N, C-alpha and C positions, 0 to 999 in steps of 0.2 A: 771767688766764692766767699771769702774774708775780706770785710772793708778795711782798708788800711787804718782808719782811727780806730778799729775796734781792739779791745785789751784783752787777749786771751793768756790765760795763766798757763805756764809750761806743763801744770799737772793736770789740767782738763784734757778728757778723752771725747775727741770729736769724731765722730764717724764718717764715712765717706759721704761726699755730696752733701754736705751742710752749708748753708749760706747762712753768714752772721752780718747784720747792717751795722751801719755808720755809729761810733760812740757807745757800741754796746759793750760790757762788761762780763765776762766768763771768768768766774773763780775757780780755783784748785780743784774743789770736791764736786766735779761735776761730771756727768757722762750723757752726752747727746748723741741719740741713735742717728743713723744714716738717712740721708734724704730730708732733713729737717730745717725748716727756716726760721732764724731768730730775727726779728725786727730791728729797727734802730733804738737807740738810747734803753736799752733793756739791760737788767742786773741778774744774772743768771747765777746761783748758788750762794747768795749772800751768806756769809758765815754766821752761826749761832750758837752759843753753847747749849742751847735746847734741842739741838739735832742729833746730840750723843754721836758725834761724829760721821753721821751716814752719809752717804753721798745722794745728791741729786740727780735722779734719773729721768730724762725725759726719751721716751719712746721714739721709734723711727717714723718718718714721715709725718711729724707734727709740724703745727705753725703756730708761733708765739708772736703775736704783733707787737708794735712799738711801745716804749714806755713800761711795758711789765716787768714785774719784779718778783721772783722765786727764790725762795731760802732753801739752804742746802738740807738733805734730808727727807726728802720727797721723793716719791715715784709714781711715774706716769706710764700708762701703757701707750701702744701705737696710736698716732692720729690724734694727738691732744691738738685742740684749735683754741686759741683765745682770740679775744677783741683786744683794744688798746687799753692801757693802763690798769693791768690785773695785777693784783698781789696775791699770792699763796705763800703761806707761811710752811715751818717744819714739819716733818713728820705726817704728811699728807700722802694718804696711798689712794691711787685711783687706776680704774681700768682702762679698757679701751676708748677711743675716741670721746672721750670728755669734753664737752664744748662749755668755755666760759665766757661771757660774755663782758662787754666793755665796763670798767669801773668796778668789776664785782670783786670781792675779795674771801677767799678761804682761807681760815684760821687754821691752827695748827693740831695735831692729832685727829683728822678726820680720815674716815673712810667713805671712798665713792666708789659705785660700781661700774659696769660697763653702759656706754651709750648714754649717759647722763646729759643733759642738757641745763644751763645755768643761764638765762638771759642776763640783760646789762642791770649792773646796780644789785646784784644779790650780795648778801651777807651770810657768810655759813660760819658759823660759831665753832668755837673748839669742841672738840668730842663729836661732833654730828657724824652720824651714818646713814649713807645715802645708797640706796638699793641700786638695782639695774634699770635704765629706761625709765629714769625719773625726769620728769619737767618741774624746774623753777622759775618761774616768769617773773617779769622785771618788779625790784623792790621787795623781793621775799626776804625774810629775815627768820634765820635759825638761832634761837637764843639757847642760853647754856647756865645763866646764874638765877637760880629759884628767887632769891633775895638779894638783888644787887645794892651795894659792892660786897661781895664775898668770895673766898677762898674756895667755894663750892663751885664745882662744874659738871653738871649733867647734860649731856648734849642729847638733841632730838634724833628721832630715827624716822626716815622716810623709806618706805616699803617700796619694792618692785613696782613700776608702771604708774606711780602715782603723780599727780599734778596738783601742783601749789600755784593758785592763781595770784595775779598779780597785788602788790600791797598786803599780803596776808604775812603774819608772825607767826609761829611756832614755838610755843613757850617751852623749857627745860623739862626733859625727860619725855615728852610727848611721843607717841609713836602715831603714824600717820600708816593705814593699812593699804594692803596691796589694791591696786587699780583704783584707788578712792581719788576724789576732787576736793580741794578745799577752795571754796567761792573767793573771789576778789575781796579784799579789805577785811579778812576774818583774822580774829585774833584766837588760837587753838590752844586750850588750856587741858583739855582731856584727849584722850587716845580715840583714833579715829578708826571704825571698823572698814573692814575690807569691802570694795564696791560700793561703796556709799558717799553722799555729797553732804558735805557740813558748810554752812555758812553763819557769818554775823560776828558780834563780838560780846559775850564770848561765843565762839562757834556752837551751833546746835546741827542736830540732824536735821536735814531737809527732805531728802529721799534717797533710794538706790540710784546707782548712776545708770541703770537701765530705763530709767524713766527720761532721761534726756535725750532729746531728739537733735540731729543735726539741722542748723538754720539755713541749708542749702537746697529747700524746696522737695528733697527727697523723703523725709521723715524717716531716714535711716537712724539707728541708736548711734548717738556719739560716743559710747563707751562699751566695750573697751577700744581706746581710741586705736589701736592696732589692726582693727577691720577696716580703716579708711585712711589713715595716715601712715605713710611708707617714705616720706622724702628724706633721703640721707640715709638711710639702712640698706644693708648689704642685701641682694637680690635673695640668697639662701635664707635670710632670716624673713623677710616679708613671706616666701613661700611657706616656711613653716607656720607662720601667724595666720596666712590665709588658710591652711589646711587645718588649724586647731578650731578655728571659727566655724569653717564648714562642719567638722565633727559636732561640736556643740549644736549647730542649727539643727544637724541630722538627728540627734538624741532628744532634741526639743521636740520633732515633728514626730518621732515615733512614739514619745511619751502621750502626746496629744492624741495620736488614734490608738 
């Protein structure tokens, strides 16, 4: 299960069924949950003075693909999945089933919720706070320095179920509200209200998310996306989403009558 070329510190705690690929280095201050796979040429638990001596913890049933680097001091829930050449700095705390796309980097002192999806080439700046079920599409950047270069660090906040479309930039201290959508190529410098669409540079209010229709010929509402997109989510969760949507639809029908 561990390739003979891998270098594993005697102090590392490796769970049952863990697989470690060729030329990967596992440092001392590391805990890897059972049935996790670490690909080739990875460095897991890079020492840093910024970690406060905390252990890097990777939850069970995770998959870290080749050439990825994780610093010590971060914690990840079960079913972490990465692409190739991912970098994650110290003191990042993430929940269940975080997915980090190829060539993305997550800087230190970040907080990330459950079932977050980061596509390829996403940059998450220090002090960022990302809620649950958030989507950050390719080349999205979360910034943190309001007047670079400086020692001021103010992270962005992305709330539950929000989606940030490709090549958008969220400026320091901005809060993106729940279930909102930031259109592609936007520069967001002011807070985004829940259930709204913003776009442009600087981003401006465009419409409520309820105005957006799926371009699949059905004319169904595109948002909340949980009404129609379920791939990769647990069956019990999808059932709960469906019941919530039905409850809202029923309430709206009663009001109309």
